[in-house]
C-alpha positions, -999 to +999 in steps of 0.1 A: -356-471-048-381-463-081-374-433-102-404-406-098-417-412-130-436-382-133-423-345-135-438-330-109-419-322-070-430-350-043-420-352-011-412-391+001-421-408+038-412-438+048-430-464+071-427-495+086-459-521+080-473-547+102-498-559+075-524-592+067-519-589+027-484-590+013-461-558+021-464-545-013-507-546-020-503-526+013-483-506+000-504-493-029-534-494-006-513-468+016-504-446-017-545-453-030-553-444+004-536-410+011-539-393-020-568-406-051-577-437-043-602-453-019-610-488-013-630-497-047-624-479-083-635-453-091-650-426-126-630-404-115-600-412-115-584-409-147-551-412-159-553-378-160-556-371-124-534-401-112-502-381-131-510-348-111-522-362-078-523-401-075-485-412-045-467-437-058-445-465-043-408-461-047-390-490-024-406-519-007-386-538+012-393-568+031-391-582+061-395-614+083-431-617+088-445-631+124-478-648+132-496-624+153-506-594+146-487-564+172-522-548+169-559-560+169-581-549+138-615-556+132-610-559+098-589-585+096-606-605+119-643-601+097-622-617+070-606-648+072-579-647+100-543-645+085-523-673+086-494-644+084-487-615+090-463-595+066-441-570+076-413-545+060-402-512+048-420-489+023-413-451+008-443-440-005-443-408-025-467-380-022-474-346-045-461-317-029-490-301-051-517-321-035-501-303+002-487-266-003-471-255+030-495-265+052-484-286+081-519-296+094-527-311+053-488-327+058-495-345+082-525-355+071-508-373+043-485-387+056-504-391+090-539-396+088-561-429+074-531-451+072-532-456+110-566-464+107-567-487+078-579-524+083-555-541+066-526-526+090-517-541+119-489-522+131-471-490+112-448-467+123-438-433+101-403-432+097-386-404+086-397-379+059-380-363+030-383-333+008-362-306-018-349-281-002-372-259-028-403-269-006-389-267+024-383-235+022-416-225+025-422-235+065-415-212+087-389-234+102-366-219+129-350-185+130-328-186+158-315-222+163-285-233+177-262-197+161-293-176+175-296-188+208-256-185+217-260-152+203-288-150+229-273-164+255-240-155+254-227-193+256-199-197+232-184-235+228-195-253+261-231-267+261-257-243+279-257-255+313-299-254+330-323-263+357-361-262+354-380-245+384-389-265+414-410-271+426-427-278+392-460-260+407-473-245+434-452-217+439-460-175+441-443-159+423-421-141+444-413-178+462-402-183+421-386-152+417-363-167+447-359-191+434-341-177+398-318-156+420-303-186+438-300-203+402-285-164+385-266-162+417-246-185+408-238-185+370-264-204+354-274-204+313-305-215+314-341-219+331-374-232+320-408-242+335-417-267+344-443-277+316-472-287+344-469-249+345-486-223+326-510-199+344-526-210+372-545-189+400-522-188+426-490-177+401-507-165+368-485-161+338-486-124+346-478-123+375-448-142+377-431-122+344-430-092+368-417-110+397-390-124+376-373-101+349-364-073+375-343-107+388-327-119+353-322-081+347-304-070+377-283-105+373-274-098+334-262-065+347-232-083+369-230-111+343-228-096+308-246-115+293-287-123+301-291-157+318-318-173+290-355-183+310-377-200+284-411-194+305-444-214+299-459-193+273-490-229+265-518-218+257-547-203+231-532-187+200-543-154+219-530-165+254-496-172+231-492-141+206-496-117+239-474-137+262-446-138+237-451-099+232-452-090+274-420-117+273-399-095+248-413-062+258-400-068+292-370-080+282-367-118+278-347-141+254-367-171+248-402-187+253-416-227+263-445-245+247-453-278+248-456-283+212-482-315+216-507-299+227-499-265+206-501-283+175-488-277+143-506-252+133-499-229+166-462-234+171-460-222+128-484-193+142-462-185+169-429-190+147-438-163+123-447-136+147-421-144+169-385-126+180-379-145+200-362-180+204-388-212+204-381-237+236-401-268+223-411-292+250-422-329+241-447-338+271-468-365+258-441-377+234-442-413+246-484-419+233-464-413+197-435-432+202-433-464+227-450-489+212-423-493+179-448-514+153-477-478+158-465-444+158-431-420+146-397-423+147-381-388+161-362-385+135-395-382+115-407-362+147-377-331+148-381-326+113-420-316+107-410-291+143-379-282+127-407-273+100-426-257+123-399-233+135-392-248+167-357-237+179-353-264+210-363-301+213-365-321+243-350-355+236-352-371+273-322-383+290-297-411+294-301-434+326-328-409+331-358-420+348-383-427+318-390-458+297-366-444+269-332-465+261-301-443+260-297-451+227-326-439+214-321-409+233-291-403+220-300-411+182-324-385+184-300-358+196-284-367+163-316-361+147-316-326+158-281-317+145-283-334+114-286-321+078-324-319+063-331-303+031-319-268+040-337-260+072-312-254+104-307-276+132-318-272+163-306-269+196-315-310+214-329-308+248-316-333+278-333-335+306-349-363+333-331-378+362-299-354+351-266-346+371-224-344+361-224-377+356-245-379+323-216-354+302-188-375+290-216-400+279-235-375+265-201-359+248-184-396+237-213-404+216-223-368+197-187-349+197-209-317+206-210-293+223-243-278+208-268-291+233-289-281+266-282-307+299-308-295+316-306-311+360-332-301+381-325-321+413-297-324+400-285-290+402-315-274+430-302-316+452-266-306+448-257-313+489-239-286+489-265-261+467-274-246+441-239-228+432-220-257+437-250-277+414-245-259+385-205-257+391-207-295+389-223-300+360-196-273+346-166-294+361-185-326+347-183-313+307-149-296+309-134-334+324-156-349+292-140-325+268-108-325+280-112-363+279-106-371+320-123-397+342-148-380+362-136-398+394-101-385+385-115-345+376-130-349+409-097-351+428-095-310+422-129-301+420-150-299+448-183-302+437-181-327+412-169-343+436-199-338+463-217-349+432-205-377+425-211-389+457-242-374+471-260-388+439-238-420+429-269-440+432-289-430+410 
């Protein structure tokens, strides 16, 4: 990797690129387009301006080319169609002063028109890195893993949780009854489904009023407040008001649908919030599912850590979704890795989860700093909700002790029933 020839502070973004022109040339096109250059030379782009503001190509690594483009480009088709489509990885270094502590502008710089460039027939952001001093200018997570454990009263093991089901359609008193049943089982964490925010028949205000007395009653019994991530997604004003209502009612968490609330919305909420922010990534597949387009989770989670989420969904192993298990594990590891002095966030496993996944997660991560959420795996347990929660805990106890699940289940009835009932999943 080339050394920084400038005295300026820089941050770097890494990309996979496929292009109709050689990768070194494509890298220069990207560096210019995303800083001071354009498709032709301009008299105002002086050497002094370039020194101050032009991005630079810090690394180019060529990969084997392909014969067909991953994505169509009318620009390429107007030219002579390429015989080869070049592939490679590149690092682009951007001047910090071009962006400052401005998340929307950071995204415009590292993920703006470069996806539109005509020469580009495939582009994926792989990673981003920045100096600690620059990262500190962003809000960052306020609670992270340590603060979440402190507020939930859960130490030394994963937070076992679930999602209120059915996802949509319950009336406030019905929601409160389900929360009561879950709390009777000493559950650690409950969240709203991403589809539930402020429906006409179960408004946010009505649900909060119905649920909080239940949580307080069980907190008195348990000696800790079950953490309920109530969905506050909405306009900026609505989110701030709803956060304050949760705080005033004695709640300990709020949830937002991060992709649709947006970076500026989450950052604004983070600067106001006094509660952990549970980040739900619904819609993530649109950003990542094509392997030659969009974002890797390694880069994505860093950006949300800068914005200030404390928990972030990573899907689940053997889930109902498209993502391979190895990708899910890599995503969770990324949440736990150091990044520019920004504290880690708690990875949240959900989607088709039950007790059987505990050994897989523990053996892959060698960590219990996570949330393991099971909807049907808890609520649909054949012996009831309390047994569903117990089966999840027993699965993790077996994993931590290195005991085979089937062996452990012989003396733990809830786990045994789960293995029999969910074995086809």
